[in-house]
C-alpha positions as CSV (number, residue, x, y, z in Angstrom):
1,M,-15.2,88.1,61.0
2,K,-12.7,88.7,57.9
3,V,-10.6,86.9,56.2
4,R,-7.5,88.7,54.2
5,C,-4.0,88.2,53.1
6,L,-1.3,88.7,55.5
7,E,0.9,91.5,55.2
8,K,4.6,90.2,56.2
9,C,4.6,92.1,59.9
10,E,1.8,90.0,61.1
11,F,3.6,86.4,59.7
12,G,4.9,86.2,63.3
13,A,1.7,86.1,64.9
14,F,-0.3,83.6,62.0
15,D,3.2,81.4,63.0
16,E,2.3,81.8,66.4
17,L,-1.2,80.5,66.3
18,A,-0.1,77.8,63.5
19,R,2.2,76.4,66.2
20,K,-0.5,76.5,68.5
21,H,-3.7,75.2,66.7
22,G,-2.5,73.6,63.4
23,T,0.1,71.2,62.1
24,L,3.5,71.7,60.9
25,F,2.1,72.2,57.5
26,N,0.3,75.4,58.5
27,S,4.1,76.9,60.0
28,L,6.1,79.7,58.2
29,D,8.9,77.3,57.9
30,W,6.8,74.8,55.4
31,L,4.7,77.3,54.0
32,T,7.7,79.4,52.6
33,L,9.2,76.5,50.4
34,F,6.8,77.3,48.1
35,G,7.3,80.7,46.8
36,N,4.8,83.1,45.7
37,K,2.6,81.1,44.5
38,I,1.6,80.6,48.2
39,K,-0.9,82.6,49.6
40,I,-1.1,82.7,53.3
41,L,-4.2,84.0,54.8
42,G,-5.4,85.4,58.6
43,I,-8.9,84.7,60.2
44,F,-9.9,87.8,61.8
45,E,-12.7,88.6,64.6
46,D,-14.8,92.0,64.0
47,G,-12.5,93.8,66.7
48,G,-9.5,93.0,64.4
49,E,-7.5,90.2,66.4
50,M,-6.1,87.4,64.3
51,I,-8.0,83.8,65.6
52,G,-6.8,81.4,62.7
53,G,-5.2,81.0,59.3
54,F,-5.2,78.8,56.1
55,S,-3.7,79.3,52.9
56,F,-3.5,77.7,49.4
57,Y,-1.3,77.1,46.2
58,Q,-2.1,79.4,43.3
59,E,-1.3,78.4,39.7
60,R,-2.5,78.5,36.2
61,H,-2.5,75.9,33.8
62,W,-3.9,76.5,30.1
63,G,-5.2,79.7,31.1
64,L,-7.4,78.7,34.4
65,K,-6.8,79.8,37.6
66,I,-6.6,76.7,40.5
67,I,-6.6,76.9,44.2
68,R,-5.1,73.9,45.8
69,S,-2.4,72.8,48.4
70,A,1.0,73.5,47.7
71,P,3.1,70.2,46.7
72,F,3.3,67.2,49.4
73,T,1.1,69.3,51.7
74,P,-2.3,66.9,53.1
75,T,-4.1,70.3,54.1
76,C,-4.7,73.8,53.5
77,G,-6.4,74.2,57.1
78,P,-7.9,76.0,58.5
79,F,-6.5,75.9,62.1
80,I,-8.5,78.1,64.5
81,A,-8.2,79.1,68.3
82,V,-11.7,78.6,69.5
83,K,-12.7,80.5,72.5
84,A,-16.3,79.3,73.2
85,L,-16.9,76.7,75.5
86,N,-20.5,75.7,75.0
87,P,-20.8,73.3,72.5
88,V,-23.4,75.0,70.4
89,A,-21.3,78.1,70.3
90,I,-18.3,76.0,69.4
91,I,-20.1,74.4,66.6
92,E,-21.4,78.4,65.2
93,S,-18.0,80.0,65.7
94,R,-16.0,76.7,63.5
95,R,-18.8,77.3,60.7
96,K,-19.0,81.0,60.9
97,V,-14.9,80.8,59.9
98,L,-15.7,78.4,57.1
99,E,-18.5,80.4,55.9
100,C,-15.8,83.4,55.5
101,I,-13.2,81.6,53.9
102,V,-16.1,79.8,51.2
103,E,-17.3,83.6,50.5
104,Y,-13.3,84.4,50.0
105,L,-12.8,81.8,47.7
106,K,-15.8,83.0,45.8
107,N,-14.2,86.3,45.2
108,E,-11.3,84.4,43.9
109,A,-13.1,83.8,41.3
110,A,-10.9,80.5,40.7
111,S,-12.0,78.0,38.1
112,V,-11.1,74.9,39.9
113,V,-10.4,74.7,43.7
114,M,-9.6,71.5,45.6
115,F,-9.2,72.6,49.1
116,P,-8.2,69.8,51.8
117,L,-9.4,70.5,54.9
118,D,-7.7,70.2,58.4
119,Q,-8.4,66.9,60.3
120,K,-10.4,69.0,62.8
121,I,-12.9,69.9,60.6
122,V,-15.7,67.2,60.8
123,D,-18.3,70.1,60.1
124,A,-17.6,71.2,56.2
125,L,-21.6,72.1,55.9
126,P,-20.8,75.7,54.7
127,F,-18.7,74.2,51.8
128,F,-21.8,72.2,51.1
129,W,-24.2,74.5,51.0
130,G,-21.7,76.9,48.7
131,D,-21.9,74.3,46.3
132,Y,-18.8,72.4,46.6
133,K,-18.5,68.9,46.5
134,V,-17.2,67.5,50.1
135,V,-15.3,64.5,49.2
136,P,-13.9,62.1,52.6
137,N,-10.3,61.3,52.5
138,F,-8.9,58.7,54.6
139,T,-6.1,58.1,56.8
140,Y,-4.5,55.8,59.4
141,I,-3.4,57.3,62.8
142,I,-0.9,55.0,64.9
143,D,-1.4,55.9,69.0
144,L,2.3,56.1,70.2
145,S,1.3,56.1,73.6
146,I,1.0,52.6,73.8
147,S,4.2,50.0,74.0
148,L,6.1,48.9,70.5
149,S,4.9,45.3,71.4
150,D,1.2,46.1,71.4
151,I,2.2,48.4,67.8
152,K,3.1,45.3,66.5
153,K,0.5,43.0,67.3
154,N,-2.0,45.2,66.3
155,M,-0.6,45.0,62.6
156,S,-1.5,42.6,60.0
157,S,0.0,39.2,60.1
158,A,1.6,39.8,56.2
159,Q,3.2,42.9,57.5
160,R,4.8,41.1,60.4
161,N,5.6,38.2,57.9
162,H,7.5,40.6,55.4
163,I,9.3,42.7,58.1
164,A,10.6,39.0,59.3
165,K,11.6,37.3,55.8
166,A,13.3,40.7,55.5
167,K,15.5,40.5,58.4
168,K,16.0,37.0,57.5
169,D,17.0,37.7,54.1
170,G,19.9,39.9,55.6
171,L,17.9,43.4,54.5
172,I,19.5,46.0,56.7
173,V,17.4,49.3,57.6
174,Q,19.8,52.5,59.1
175,K,19.0,55.9,59.6
176,T,19.5,58.3,57.0
177,N,21.3,61.6,56.6
178,D,21.8,61.6,53.1
179,M,18.7,62.8,51.5
180,A,20.1,62.5,48.0
181,I,19.5,58.6,48.7
182,V,15.7,59.5,49.6
183,R,15.3,61.7,46.7
184,D,16.8,59.1,44.2
185,L,14.4,56.2,45.7
186,V,11.4,58.8,45.4
187,L,12.0,59.8,41.7
188,A,12.5,56.2,40.7
189,T,9.0,55.5,42.2
190,F,7.3,58.2,40.6
191,T,9.2,57.5,36.9
192,R,8.3,53.9,37.0
193,Q,4.7,55.0,38.0
194,N,4.1,57.2,35.2
195,K,3.2,59.6,37.8
196,S,4.2,63.9,37.7
197,L,6.5,65.2,40.6
198,D,7.4,68.5,41.7
199,I,11.0,68.2,41.6
200,Q,11.8,71.8,42.8
201,A,9.5,71.3,46.0
202,L,10.5,67.8,46.6
203,D,14.5,69.2,46.9
204,A,13.2,72.2,48.5
205,I,11.7,69.7,51.2
206,L,14.9,67.4,51.3
207,F,17.8,70.1,51.2
208,R,15.9,73.5,52.6
209,Y,13.5,72.3,55.1
210,A,14.6,68.9,56.9
211,N,16.8,68.7,59.0
212,D,17.3,67.2,62.5
213,L,14.6,68.5,64.4
214,N,11.7,68.3,61.9
215,C,12.9,65.0,60.0
216,Y,14.4,61.6,59.2
217,A,14.3,59.0,57.1
218,Y,15.0,55.1,57.5
219,T,16.1,53.6,54.0
220,T,16.5,49.6,53.8
221,Y,19.8,48.2,52.2
222,R,20.4,44.9,50.3
223,S,24.1,44.8,50.7
224,D,25.0,48.2,50.6
225,T,22.5,48.9,47.5
226,P,19.8,51.4,48.8
227,I,16.1,49.7,48.0
228,A,13.2,51.3,49.6
229,T,13.3,54.5,51.8
230,C,10.6,56.3,54.4
231,F,10.7,59.7,54.9
232,V,9.2,61.5,57.9
233,V,8.3,65.3,58.7
234,H,7.1,65.9,62.4
235,N,6.5,68.2,65.1
236,N,6.4,67.1,68.7
237,E,2.7,65.9,68.5
238,I,2.3,64.0,65.3
239,A,5.1,62.7,62.7
240,Y,3.8,62.5,58.9
241,N,4.9,59.7,56.7
242,L,5.4,62.0,53.4
243,L,7.4,60.2,51.2
244,A,8.5,56.7,49.9
245,G,10.5,54.7,47.1
246,Y,12.1,51.8,46.2
247,K,13.8,50.0,43.5
248,T,11.8,47.6,41.7
249,E,15.3,45.8,40.2
250,Q,16.0,45.0,44.2
251,R,12.4,44.5,45.3
252,H,11.4,42.8,48.3
253,H,8.1,42.7,50.0
254,G,9.9,43.2,53.5
255,A,12.1,46.3,52.5
256,G,9.4,48.9,52.6
257,P,7.8,47.7,56.2
258,L,10.7,47.2,57.8
259,A,12.0,51.0,57.1
260,V,8.1,51.8,57.7
261,F,8.6,50.4,61.1
262,E,11.6,51.8,62.0
263,A,10.5,55.4,61.2
264,I,8.1,54.4,63.8
265,K,9.6,52.9,66.3
266,H,12.0,56.4,66.2
267,A,8.8,58.6,66.3
268,Q,8.0,56.8,69.7
269,D,11.5,57.1,70.7
270,I,11.6,60.7,70.4
271,G,8.1,60.9,72.2
272,I,6.0,61.8,69.4
273,R,2.2,60.9,70.5
274,K,1.1,59.9,66.7
275,F,2.1,58.6,63.7
276,D,0.2,59.6,60.7
277,F,0.4,57.2,57.1
278,E,-1.2,60.6,55.4
279,G,-3.4,57.9,53.7
280,S,-4.6,56.9,50.3
281,V,-7.8,55.7,48.5
282,I,-5.9,53.9,46.2
283,P,-6.7,50.0,46.8
284,A,-3.1,48.7,46.6
285,I,-1.7,51.6,48.8
286,E,-4.8,51.5,51.4
287,T,-4.5,47.8,51.9
288,Y,-0.4,48.4,52.8
289,F,-1.2,51.4,55.0
290,R,-4.1,49.5,56.9
291,G,-1.3,46.9,57.3
292,F,0.3,48.8,60.1
293,G,-3.0,48.5,62.8
294,G,-3.2,52.3,62.7
295,E,-6.9,53.7,63.3
296,L,-8.9,55.0,60.3
297,T,-9.2,58.3,60.0
298,S,-11.5,60.4,57.8
299,Y,-10.8,64.0,56.8
300,Y,-12.1,66.2,54.1
301,T,-11.6,67.8,50.9
302,V,-14.2,70.2,49.1
303,N,-13.9,70.7,45.4
304,K,-15.4,72.9,43.1
305,A,-15.0,73.9,39.6
306,W,-16.5,76.3,36.8
307,L,-19.5,74.6,35.6
308,P,-18.7,74.6,31.8
309,L,-15.1,73.2,32.9
310,E,-16.7,70.7,35.1
311,I,-18.8,69.0,32.5
312,V,-16.1,68.8,30.4
313,L,-13.7,66.9,32.9
314,K,-16.9,64.6,34.0
315,F,-17.0,64.1,29.5
316,I,-13.4,63.4,29.6
317,K,-13.4,61.0,32.6
318,R,-15.9,58.8,30.9
319,R,-14.4,58.5,27.9
320,I,-10.9,57.2,29.5
321,F,-12.5,55.6,32.2
């Protein structure tokens, strides 16, 4: 088995496999948003057949080579077309793929690797054996096959009350076609929280990638003023709550939940099976997502840093926190 960068003539086969076995974040439509910093790789059997793939975003800071996921991209992969049927053979074939990825990343000789794995990868032992730190992450996923009344019943009473209060106070939620509204609210939120944001990547998603077939947004208004928004990307299977924002000066506890609930309803209306909140381990955000009643779902990020750099980072963290 072998991992290597793809030639452009192989992109079509990669994209076909990605659409069958991966997520929308593995598709070429998504990956090509990020220019030449993205490396697209195929996984090949010994006979030369491509059976899967993954990607990563490569950049340099302070002269250090860093490998990570692309901006606003929750996973690097991999996606794998597993042919084995026997349970043991399935585990072994997936591990062989991960072992090849570990070896490939080793040869990249990056100073820092932060590689979020696909949710389907529940066995990260090859990375653990390769001296990576295997870090659990968590998200909440709503099963949209149940009725809307059951979805609402599964929500916390606080979240339901926030939505009811928003409606009582005259807030209106509408499907948003103007992505500039989404952009302004997202930027306002990141600026207020003093968080860095890749504006070029944000604009690529909102103004180049987004269309009626793969994205939608719902925005809550007080009178004619947009005060909260929820931006969703999706394929036929899963909708991802990718971006959100709100205006502090017009803040209402129900504005965000109202927009998200309409986004969930819309996903169900167009036949999508799951709504993924792309969760967070930050307590306040985790509590907010949990309130919508989805199933807690874990996935892994594997991290590795050049040893002297890791020591420095630990020292800095102790000094700061």
